[in-house]
One Martini backbone bead per residue (centre of mass of N, CA, C, O) as a GRO file, in nm:
protein
  227
    1MET     BB    1  -2.511   1.836  -0.710
    2PRO     BB    2  -2.237   1.903  -0.563
    3VAL     BB    3  -1.888   1.991  -0.656
    4ALA     BB    4  -1.558   1.853  -0.582
    5LEU     BB    5  -1.207   1.939  -0.566
    6VAL     BB    6  -0.945   1.741  -0.408
    7THR     BB    7  -0.634   1.763  -0.266
    8GLY     BB    8  -0.465   1.548  -0.082
    9THR     BB    9  -0.644   1.243  -0.005
   10SER     BB   10  -0.485   0.998   0.143
   11ARG     BB   11  -0.493   1.182   0.410
   12GLY     BB   12  -0.615   1.333   0.661
   13LEU     BB   13  -0.772   1.612   0.564
   14GLY     BB   14  -0.841   1.513   0.279
   15LEU     BB   15  -0.992   1.257   0.363
   16GLU     BB   16  -1.203   1.409   0.536
   17PHE     BB   17  -1.326   1.582   0.321
   18VAL     BB   18  -1.434   1.351   0.151
   19ARG     BB   19  -1.608   1.215   0.366
   20GLN     BB   20  -1.795   1.461   0.427
   21TYR     BB   21  -1.894   1.536   0.146
   22ALA     BB   22  -2.009   1.261   0.067
   23ALA     BB   23  -2.209   1.238   0.314
   24ASP     BB   24  -2.356   1.519   0.196
   25GLY     BB   25  -2.386   1.460  -0.137
   26TRP     BB   26  -2.135   1.489  -0.280
   27ARG     BB   27  -1.926   1.526  -0.552
   28VAL     BB   28  -1.594   1.373  -0.568
   29HIS     BB   29  -1.268   1.481  -0.654
   30ALA     BB   30  -0.994   1.272  -0.579
   31THR     BB   31  -0.654   1.352  -0.508
   32CYS     BB   32  -0.342   1.170  -0.571
   33ARG     BB   33  -0.037   1.026  -0.625
   34ASP     BB   34  -0.123   0.728  -0.475
   35PRO     BB   35  -0.394   0.531  -0.467
   36ASP     BB   36  -0.264   0.250  -0.381
   37SER     BB   37  -0.176   0.400  -0.088
   38ALA     BB   38  -0.515   0.466  -0.039
   39PRO     BB   39  -0.745   0.270   0.088
   40GLY     BB   40  -0.943   0.470   0.240
   41LEU     BB   41  -1.050   0.614  -0.011
   42ALA     BB   42  -1.195   0.364  -0.153
   43GLU     BB   43  -1.399   0.328   0.112
   44ILE     BB   44  -1.567   0.566   0.046
   45PRO     BB   45  -1.877   0.657   0.041
   46GLY     BB   46  -2.006   0.750  -0.267
   47GLU     BB   47  -1.932   1.023  -0.492
   48VAL     BB   48  -1.620   0.895  -0.577
   49THR     BB   49  -1.337   1.019  -0.759
   50ILE     BB   50  -1.025   0.893  -0.851
   51HIS     BB   51  -0.707   1.070  -0.891
   52ARG     BB   52  -0.405   1.087  -1.039
   53LEU     BB   53  -0.195   1.341  -0.865
   54ASP     BB   54   0.065   1.573  -0.922
   55VAL     BB   55   0.082   1.905  -0.845
   56ASP     BB   56   0.386   1.946  -0.963
   57ASP     BB   57   0.260   1.845  -1.242
   58ALA     BB   58   0.163   2.014  -1.510
   59ASP     BB   59   0.065   1.788  -1.700
   60GLU     BB   60  -0.133   1.653  -1.500
   61VAL     BB   61  -0.312   1.898  -1.450
   62THR     BB   62  -0.394   1.946  -1.745
   63ALA     BB   63  -0.511   1.658  -1.797
   64LEU     BB   64  -0.736   1.675  -1.588
   65ALA     BB   65  -0.879   1.925  -1.696
   66ASP     BB   66  -0.938   1.797  -1.974
   67SER     BB   67  -1.103   1.545  -1.864
   68LEU     BB   68  -1.311   1.778  -1.723
   69ALA     BB   69  -1.440   1.897  -1.952
   70GLY     BB   70  -1.746   2.065  -1.864
   71GLU     BB   71  -1.718   2.069  -1.574
   72ALA     BB   72  -1.864   2.147  -1.264
   73LEU     BB   73  -1.740   2.353  -0.993
   74ASP     BB   74  -1.796   2.455  -0.664
   75LEU     BB   75  -1.507   2.329  -0.559
   76LEU     BB   76  -1.171   2.427  -0.497
   77LEU     BB   77  -0.939   2.223  -0.301
   78ASN     BB   78  -0.633   2.315  -0.159
   79ASN     BB   79  -0.450   2.066   0.033
   80ALA     BB   80  -0.188   2.017  -0.069
   81GLY     BB   81   0.113   1.945   0.132
   82VAL     BB   82   0.431   2.055   0.280
   83TYR     BB   83   0.699   2.095   0.509
   84GLY     BB   84   0.960   1.963   0.559
   85PRO     BB   85   1.234   1.993   0.721
   86LYS     BB   86   1.266   2.081   1.069
   87SER     BB   87   1.602   2.108   1.089
   88LEU     BB   88   1.611   2.378   0.912
   89ALA     BB   89   1.819   2.625   0.993
   90PHE     BB   90   1.994   2.880   1.038
   91GLY     BB   91   2.285   2.788   0.840
   92GLY     BB   92   2.105   2.510   0.708
   93ILE     BB   93   1.990   2.564   0.435
   94ASP     BB   94   1.795   2.404   0.181
   95TYR     BB   95   1.726   2.531  -0.132
   96ASP     BB   96   1.600   2.292  -0.279
   97ILE     BB   97   1.381   2.231  -0.071
   98TRP     BB   98   1.250   2.506  -0.078
   99LEU     BB   99   1.155   2.482  -0.372
  100ASP     BB  100   0.979   2.232  -0.332
  101VAL     BB  101   0.780   2.360  -0.132
  102LEU     BB  102   0.690   2.595  -0.309
  103ARG     BB  103   0.576   2.424  -0.538
  104THR     BB  104   0.347   2.293  -0.360
  105ASN     BB  105   0.230   2.542  -0.172
  106THR     BB  106   0.220   2.775  -0.412
  107LEU     BB  107   0.215   2.698  -0.718
  108ALA     BB  108  -0.002   2.474  -0.734
  109PRO     BB  109  -0.263   2.628  -0.653
  110LEU     BB  110  -0.245   2.829  -0.894
  111ARG     BB  111  -0.250   2.623  -1.114
  112MET     BB  112  -0.521   2.504  -1.046
  113ALA     BB  113  -0.676   2.761  -1.090
  114GLU     BB  114  -0.602   2.805  -1.389
  115CYS     BB  115  -0.713   2.515  -1.487
  116PHE     BB  116  -1.015   2.543  -1.314
  117VAL     BB  117  -1.178   2.812  -1.355
  118GLU     BB  118  -1.399   2.717  -1.558
  119HIS     BB  119  -1.525   2.508  -1.376
  120VAL     BB  120  -1.604   2.706  -1.151
  121ALA     BB  121  -1.773   2.906  -1.327
  122ARG     BB  122  -2.000   2.674  -1.373
  123GLY     BB  123  -2.077   2.689  -1.101
  124GLU     BB  124  -2.274   2.786  -0.830
  125ARG     BB  125  -2.057   2.860  -0.589
  126ARG     BB  126  -1.773   2.954  -0.651
  127ARG     BB  127  -1.487   2.809  -0.516
  128ILE     BB  128  -1.156   2.894  -0.379
  129VAL     BB  129  -0.952   2.687  -0.164
  130SER     BB  130  -0.686   2.713   0.082
  131VAL     BB  131  -0.461   2.543   0.273
  132SER     BB  132  -0.294   2.673   0.534
  133SER     BB  133  -0.120   2.883   0.787
  134LYS     BB  134  -0.041   3.060   1.068
  135VAL     BB  135   0.275   3.062   1.007
  136GLY     BB  136   0.214   3.275   0.757
  137SER     BB  137   0.200   3.493   0.967
  138ILE     BB  138   0.361   3.782   1.033
  139ALA     BB  139   0.214   3.893   1.290
  140GLU     BB  140   0.251   3.591   1.448
  141ASN     BB  141   0.568   3.607   1.440
  142THR     BB  142   0.748   3.527   1.758
  143SER     BB  143   0.972   3.266   1.700
  144GLY     BB  144   1.066   3.194   1.436
  145ALA     BB  145   1.177   3.019   1.205
  146GLY     BB  146   1.050   2.823   0.956
  147TYR     BB  147   1.124   2.933   0.668
  148ILE     BB  148   0.999   2.744   0.458
  149TYR     BB  149   0.699   2.712   0.546
  150ARG     BB  150   0.627   3.003   0.605
  151SER     BB  151   0.687   3.118   0.319
  152SER     BB  152   0.493   2.938   0.157
  153LYS     BB  153   0.231   3.045   0.304
  154ALA     BB  154   0.263   3.345   0.260
  155ALA     BB  155   0.263   3.321  -0.050
  156LEU     BB  156  -0.011   3.192  -0.076
  157ASN     BB  157  -0.175   3.417   0.049
  158MET     BB  158  -0.107   3.630  -0.165
  159ALA     BB  159  -0.208   3.476  -0.411
  160MET     BB  160  -0.507   3.452  -0.308
  161ALA     BB  161  -0.563   3.752  -0.275
  162SER     BB  162  -0.529   3.815  -0.579
  163LEU     BB  163  -0.735   3.615  -0.684
  164ALA     BB  164  -0.984   3.739  -0.557
  165ILE     BB  165  -0.970   3.998  -0.723
  166ASP     BB  166  -0.958   3.877  -1.015
  167LEU     BB  167  -1.239   3.691  -0.970
  168ALA     BB  168  -1.477   3.874  -0.885
  169PRO     BB  169  -1.615   3.936  -1.166
  170ARG     BB  170  -1.695   3.606  -1.172
  171GLY     BB  171  -1.800   3.513  -0.878
  172ILE     BB  172  -1.533   3.430  -0.727
  173ALA     BB  173  -1.440   3.281  -0.425
  174CYS     BB  174  -1.167   3.337  -0.189
  175CYS     BB  175  -0.946   3.147   0.042
  176VAL     BB  176  -0.778   3.100   0.358
  177LEU     BB  177  -0.694   2.820   0.581
  178HIS     BB  178  -0.675   2.725   0.921
  179PRO     BB  179  -0.683   2.401   1.078
  180GLY     BB  180  -0.497   2.385   1.294
  181TRP     BB  181  -0.378   2.167   1.541
  182VAL     BB  182  -0.340   1.858   1.400
  183ARG     BB  183  -0.382   1.506   1.421
  184THR     BB  184  -0.127   1.429   1.211
  185ASP     BB  185   0.144   1.361   1.037
  186MET     BB  186   0.221   1.665   1.042
  187GLY     BB  187   0.122   1.755   1.339
  188GLY     BB  188   0.097   1.528   1.525
  189PRO     BB  189   0.020   1.406   1.852
  190GLY     BB  190   0.013   1.719   1.981
  191GLY     BB  191  -0.241   1.798   1.894
  192LEU     BB  192  -0.567   1.962   1.958
  193ILE     BB  193  -0.702   1.819   1.707
  194ASP     BB  194  -0.912   1.661   1.492
  195PRO     BB  195  -1.007   1.626   1.169
  196PRO     BB  196  -1.321   1.647   1.199
  197GLU     BB  197  -1.317   1.927   1.339
  198SER     BB  198  -1.157   2.087   1.133
  199VAL     BB  199  -1.331   2.031   0.879
  200ALA     BB  200  -1.602   2.128   0.985
  201GLY     BB  201  -1.504   2.421   1.021
  202MET     BB  202  -1.409   2.478   0.731
  203ARG     BB  203  -1.682   2.421   0.600
  204ARG     BB  204  -1.828   2.658   0.725
  205GLY     BB  205  -1.649   2.870   0.590
  206ILE     BB  206  -1.710   2.787   0.298
  207ASP     BB  207  -2.018   2.827   0.311
  208GLY     BB  208  -1.976   3.147   0.402
  209LEU     BB  209  -1.857   3.232   0.147
  210ASP     BB  210  -1.807   3.557   0.000
  211ALA     BB  211  -1.751   3.857  -0.129
  212ALA     BB  212  -1.677   3.988   0.151
  213SER     BB  213  -1.467   3.735   0.236
  214SER     BB  214  -1.297   3.751   0.013
  215GLY     BB  215  -0.945   3.716   0.080
  216GLY     BB  216  -0.929   3.567   0.337
  217PHE     BB  217  -0.813   3.477   0.680
  218PHE     BB  218  -0.889   3.165   0.845
  219ASN     BB  219  -0.997   2.989   1.086
  220TYR     BB  220  -1.168   2.700   1.157
  221ASP     BB  221  -1.370   2.891   1.352
  222GLY     BB  222  -1.376   3.184   1.173
  223GLU     BB  223  -1.141   3.343   1.255
  224PRO     BB  224  -0.949   3.589   1.196
  225ILE     BB  225  -0.626   3.637   1.042
  226PRO     BB  226  -0.347   3.791   1.045
  227TRP     BB  227  -0.100   3.884   0.809
   0.00000   0.00000   0.00000
């Protein structure tokens, strides 16, 4: 039975990842900051273990890794993320908020990788994947603005590209995925696709991830995204 650890599973894409992996017979470690406020998570049938985890809290991340010592993970999926206030434009940037967003979107996924790399190395599939965003692509930025979220995802992409190189000798493949514009709390009602379609597409990309594609940046439909 393959095993995944997924962060940010109280709603949206994270919740759908847990639902789909559990339905396909995976054992899933599902983490979120407040399981008590995520009733949908507890209702998912299958081999699902829920863990309270704030990915911004280094002590909590280390404690969870220690509690799962000896566990093999086929997939570490960094899904937890925040957007930050959309109203903060040039001339009105809140730099403390910027640091908070960077802490969640960029630092936390790398900390998760550092703390769980041995768990992944024991797995059969050996994959570390982070949910990013196309707005982190420098090549595709033709509209400006979005300084805080854009920069946090661009930095995440670079961190994961380096991670892919560093972990290649251990047979661990890494990539970043754009979920599309999804109708979630973050994406809003104007999104173009729903979570089941987005997650199904990203899962196909994860399934196909190998040494040759490790370090890549891909859309949920498998198409490469320019850096």
